[in-house]
C-alpha positions in Angstrom: 115.9 76.1 108.0 115.8 78.3 111.2 112.4 79.5 112.4 112.0 83.0 113.7 112.8 82.1 117.3 115.8 80.1 116.4 117.0 82.9 114.1 116.7 85.5 116.9 118.5 83.2 119.3 121.4 82.7 116.9 121.5 86.5 116.4 121.5 87.2 120.1 124.3 84.6 120.5 126.3 86.3 117.7 125.9 89.7 119.4 127.0 88.4 122.7 130.1 86.8 121.3 133.4 88.5 121.8 136.4 87.5 119.7 135.9 85.0 116.9 136.1 81.4 118.1 139.1 80.8 115.8 141.0 83.7 117.5 140.7 86.3 114.8 139.2 89.7 115.8 135.4 89.7 115.2 133.9 92.1 112.7 130.7 93.9 113.6 128.2 95.1 111.0 125.2 97.3 111.5 122.5 96.3 109.0 120.1 99.2 108.5 116.6 98.8 107.1 113.5 100.9 106.9 111.2 97.9 107.4 110.0 96.0 110.5 112.1 93.2 111.9 109.1 90.9 111.7 108.4 91.7 108.0 109.0 89.1 105.3 112.4 90.8 104.6 113.3 91.4 108.2 112.9 87.8 109.1 115.0 86.8 106.2 117.8 89.2 107.2 117.7 87.9 110.7 118.3 84.4 109.4 121.0 85.6 107.2 122.8 87.2 110.2 122.2 84.1 112.3 123.6 81.7 109.7 126.7 83.9 109.3 127.3 84.0 113.0 127.3 80.2 113.0 129.3 79.7 109.8 132.0 82.2 110.6 132.3 81.0 114.2 131.8 84.5 115.5 134.1 86.2 113.0 131.2 88.4 111.8 128.5 89.8 114.0 125.5 91.5 112.3 123.1 93.7 114.2 119.8 94.4 112.4 118.6 98.0 112.9 115.0 98.0 111.6 112.3 100.7 111.0 114.8 103.4 110.0 116.3 103.5 113.5 119.8 103.8 112.0 119.2 105.0 108.5 115.9 106.0 106.9 115.1 104.5 103.5 115.6 107.9 101.8 119.2 108.2 103.0 120.3 104.6 102.6 122.9 105.0 99.8 124.3 108.3 101.2 124.4 106.8 104.7 126.2 103.7 103.6 128.7 105.7 101.5 129.4 107.9 104.6 130.0 104.8 106.8 126.9 105.3 109.0 126.2 101.6 108.6 128.2 98.7 107.2 125.2 97.2 105.4 121.7 98.3 104.4 118.5 97.3 102.8 116.2 99.6 100.7 113.4 99.2 98.2 114.9 99.6 94.7 112.1 101.9 93.5 113.2 104.4 96.2 116.7 104.6 94.8 115.7 105.8 91.3 117.1 109.3 91.6 120.6 107.9 92.3 120.2 104.6 90.4 117.9 105.1 87.4 117.8 101.4 86.3 116.3 100.5 89.6 113.2 102.1 88.1 112.6 99.0 86.0 110.9 97.6 89.1 108.1 100.1 88.9 107.3 99.8 85.2 103.9 98.2 85.4 102.4 95.3 83.4 105.6 94.0 81.9 106.6 91.4 84.6 103.7 88.9 84.9 105.2 86.1 87.1 107.9 85.3 89.5 109.8 83.6 86.7 109.6 86.9 84.7 110.8 88.8 87.8 113.8 86.5 88.2 114.7 87.0 84.5 114.5 90.8 84.9 116.7 90.7 88.0 119.3 88.5 86.1 119.6 91.2 83.4 119.2 94.1 85.8 121.8 93.0 88.4 125.0 93.7 86.5 123.7 97.1 85.3 122.9 97.9 89.0 126.1 96.6 90.4 128.4 98.8 88.3 127.3 102.2 89.5 127.0 101.0 93.1 130.6 99.6 92.9 131.7 103.1 91.9 130.2 104.3 95.2 132.0 101.7 97.1 129.0 99.4 97.6 128.5 95.7 96.9 125.2 94.1 96.0 124.6 91.0 98.1 121.0 90.1 97.0 117.6 91.3 96.0 114.3 89.9 97.2 110.8 90.8 95.9 107.7 91.8 97.7 104.6 89.9 96.6 103.2 91.2 93.3 100.6 93.9 93.0 97.0 92.9 92.2 93.8 94.7 91.4 91.2 95.2 94.1 87.7 96.4 93.2 84.2 96.9 94.6 82.6 95.6 91.4 83.6 93.1 88.7 86.2 94.3 86.2 86.2 92.7 82.8 87.9 95.5 80.8 89.5 98.9 81.4 86.2 100.6 80.6 84.9 99.2 83.9 87.5 101.2 85.8 86.5 104.6 84.3 85.3 107.1 86.9 86.1 104.8 89.8 88.0 106.2 92.8 91.4 104.6 92.6 94.0 104.8 95.3 97.3 106.4 94.2 100.5 107.0 96.1 103.2 107.9 93.6 103.7 109.1 90.0 103.3 105.6 88.5 100.0 104.9 90.2 98.8 108.5 89.3 99.7 107.8 85.7 97.9 104.5 85.7 94.7 106.1 87.1 95.0 108.8 84.4 95.3 106.3 81.5 92.5 104.1 82.9 90.2 107.0 83.2 89.9 106.4 87.0 89.7 109.2 89.6 92.9 109.4 91.5 92.6 109.4 95.4 96.0 110.0 97.0 96.1 107.9 100.2 98.8 106.7 102.4 98.5 103.0 103.2 97.6 103.6 106.8 94.3 105.3 105.7 93.3 102.6 103.2 91.2 100.5 105.5 89.2 103.4 106.7 88.7 104.8 103.2 87.4 101.4 102.0 85.0 101.2 105.0 83.7 104.7 104.3 83.1 104.0 100.6 85.7 106.6 99.5 87.8 104.0 97.5 86.5 101.8 94.7 89.7 100.2 93.5 93.4 100.0 94.0 96.5 98.2 92.8 98.4 96.7 95.7 99.6 93.3 96.9 97.3 90.7 98.4 99.4 91.0 101.6 98.6 94.6 101.9 94.9 93.8 101.3 95.0 91.3 104.2 96.8 93.7 106.5 94.2 96.4 105.9 91.2 94.0 106.0 89.8 95.5 102.8 87.2 92.7 102.3 84.6 94.8 104.0 84.2 97.0 100.9 86.4 95.6 98.1 84.8 92.4 97.0 86.9 91.4 94.0 90.6 90.6 93.6 92.4 90.1 90.2 96.0 88.8 90.2 97.2 91.1 87.5 100.8 91.0 88.9 101.3 94.6 87.9 104.9 94.8 89.2 107.2 93.0 91.6 109.1 95.6 93.7 112.4 94.3 95.1 114.4 95.1 98.2 118.2 95.4 97.7 120.8 94.4 100.3 124.1 96.3 100.1 127.3 96.2 102.0 130.2 98.7 102.1 133.1 97.3 100.1 135.5 98.5 102.8 133.6 96.5 105.4 133.6 93.5 103.1 137.3 93.8 102.5 138.1 93.8 106.2 136.9 90.2 106.4 139.2 87.3 105.9 138.9 85.2 102.8 136.9 82.5 104.4 134.4 84.9 106.0 134.0 86.8 102.7 133.1 83.5 101.0 130.6 82.7 103.7 128.9 86.1 103.3 128.4 85.5 99.6 127.2 81.9 100.2 124.8 83.1 102.9 123.5 85.9 100.7 122.9 83.5 97.8 121.0 81.2 100.2 119.0 84.1 101.6 118.1 85.4 98.2 116.7 82.0 97.2 114.9 81.7 100.5 113.5 85.2 100.2 112.0 84.6 96.8 110.4 81.4 97.9 109.0 83.1 101.0 107.6 85.9 98.9 105.8 83.4 96.7 104.4 81.7 99.8 103.3 85.0 101.3 101.5 85.9 98.1 99.6 82.7 97.9 98.7 82.6 101.6 97.4 86.2 101.4 95.2 85.3 98.4 93.9 82.3 100.3 93.0 84.6 103.2 91.2 87.0 101.0 89.2 84.1 99.6 88.4 82.8 103.1 87.1 86.3 104.0 84.6 86.1 101.2 86.4 88.0 98.4 86.0 86.8 94.8 89.4 85.8 93.5 88.9 86.0 89.8 91.1 85.3 86.7 92.0 88.3 84.6 89.9 88.4 81.5 91.6 88.3 78.1 90.3 91.7 77.3 91.7 93.2 80.5 95.0 91.3 80.1 95.5 92.7 76.6 94.6 96.2 77.7 97.1 96.1 80.5 99.8 94.7 78.2 99.3 97.6 75.9 99.7 99.9 78.9 102.9 98.1 79.9 104.3 98.8 76.5 103.4 102.5 76.8 105.0 102.7 80.2 108.1 100.9 79.1 108.7 103.2 76.2 108.2 106.3 78.4 110.6 104.9 81.0 113.3 104.1 78.4 113.1 107.6 77.1 113.5 109.0 80.6 116.2 106.6 81.8 118.4 106.5 78.8 120.3 103.9 76.7 121.1 101.5 79.5 117.3 101.1 80.1 116.9 100.2 76.5 119.7 97.7 76.8 118.0 96.2 79.9 114.6 95.8 78.3 116.0 94.4 75.0 117.8 91.7 77.0 114.7 91.1 79.2 112.3 90.7 76.3 114.6 88.7 73.9 116.7 86.5 76.2 116.0 83.8 78.7 
């Protein structure tokens, strides 16, 4: 496996290459993402590009364009369809208006483990691929962010312990969670979380352990519960026209590299989740198991959210959840 410096070196070599080593004209892809190049996903994409540069002997060169520098997340599908980039990565929950079944990623408390998340993706993928194919886009892979846990200033044994607490919200799902839990919603962008915790304006929030570490929340939030509320995934897409311009060998290499990158990305997400929990513990936070009472209450909330989502998203959503809950 390439480390970050090796990955960047391979990428630089690929960009510097002219015609493919075998004599065929090299194809150049711009890969747009809204995330940092040094994020969990960005590093994985760099390695994906580096391995393809090596495997294709220069037949395919991929330039990563991070932090919305080529396409912002909100325009990813439209920009790809318009040819403003050959490939692009976006968080699936941000594609719900154009791709309703991507919203399964934000239905809370129904996916409780990475194994569950993999099963959901197996059933979700074909239902996502079909409408994207109609737009001229091919799905290459999906990789999850670490799961969302519950942070709190005080111990939480049941949902009644959350009533009246100031809970960070940032979208309609988290606002609805706060409402159903009887918490007081505090709309805060992530950049303000650390300060809000330090000032005592925030009592609890649902976010990943990674985010908790990045914002050094241990100064005010002393308890962390791995409720695994949801596993948001980033989706990597390529324009079918760009894919079709590759020769047969390079197309096969792209699919093989994407499969390897997907497996690597899931493993990296699990490692990042565990490492972040370990850091929270080392900083003095109490990492506590979810009580039976709280787990049952959250499961009931998940059922309520899933029914609401199926009603809003339609028959395909029902088909997805039937498969997820009844099949392996």
